[in-house]
N, C-alpha and C positions, 0 to 999 in steps of 0.2 A: 302508477302507484295505486294500489287498491286500499281502500279504507277498511280497517278491521271493525267488525260489528261490535257493538257494546255488549258487555256481558249481561245476561238476564238478571233482573233483580231477584233477590232472595225472597221467596214466598213464605209467609207465616200463616198459620191457621187463623181463620177469621174469629173463631170462638176463643182463642187464647187471650185472656184478659191482661196478661202481664208481658212486659218486654223482657229482655235479657237482664239478668242480674243475679244476685246471691239467692240461694234457696231460702234462707231465713226471711228475706224480705218478701218473697213470693208467697210464703205461708205464714205471714206474721199474725193474722187473726187466729189461725189454728193454734199457733204456739202460745198466744196469749190465753186462749181458752184452756189449753193444757196447763199452763202455769197457774192460772186462777184456780182451776180444779184441784191441782196438787197442793197448792198453798192452803186452800180451804180445808182439804182433808187433813193436812198436818195441824192446822190451827185447831180444828175441832177435836182431833185425837189428843193433842197435847193439853187442851184446856179442860178436859174432863177429869174429875176426881176418880171415878170408877169407869173403866173402859167399857164395861158392859151396860152402863146406864144409857138412857136416851140423851142425845146431845141437846144443847140449847139451840132452839130453832132460830133465835135472834142472831146467832153467829153463823149458822150453816146456810140459811136461806139466802142471804145476800151473796154469798159465794156461788151458790147454785144459779141465781139469777144473772150474775155477772158472767158466769161461764156460758150460760145459754145465749146471752146477748153476743158474746164474742164468737160462739159457734155459728150463730145465725149470720154474723158478718163474714165469717169464713165461707159459708155456703153462698152468700150473696156475691162474694168476690170470685167465686168459682175457683178456689185455690186447688181443688182436686185431691188433696190429701185428707180424706174423711176421717182417718184414724185419729189424728191429733185432736180435733174438737170433740170427737166421740169419747175418747178416753178422758178428756178434761171434764166433760159433763158427767161422765160415769163416776169419776172420783168425787166430784162435788155432790152427786146424788147419793153415793155410798156414805158420805159423811153424815147425811141426814138420818140414815138408819144404821149408824156405826155399831150401836149396841146389839142389834139383831144380827148384823154382819159378823161380829166377833163371836156371838153365841153359836150361830150356825157353823162357823169355822171350827169351833171347839167340838161341837157335836159330830161333824163330819170327820175330824181328825180322830176323835175317840172311836168312832165306828170303824175307821180304817185300821186302827191299832188292834181292836178286838178281832176283826176279820183276819188280820195277819197272824195274830196269836193262835186263833182257832185253826187256821189253815196249816200252820206249822205243827200243831199238836195232833191233829186228826189225820 
């Protein structure tokens, strides 16, 4: 009787920091950065009396700092999904300049409408 050889162990990349598990747990810091940035944007947008005014920095800056910290944790953990923390930090940063962001959007939208009207008339 011959002995059957043992199956070779499954190899994993050495640089892969996480084991098997749910996707949300493997990208937890990135999801936290995205959530903080989104919540910060909503809080700043809803707390303003005039949407085109400059937001209160005492509200917006802590959300930006927390989002950056979570994004750095995501990068340090090598989660690999760079979009999540980047969008989170982007939303928190956009909340800092929300008035400028809205005014630029209105100007761009108005320009597009004028171009479409002129294009259809001429």
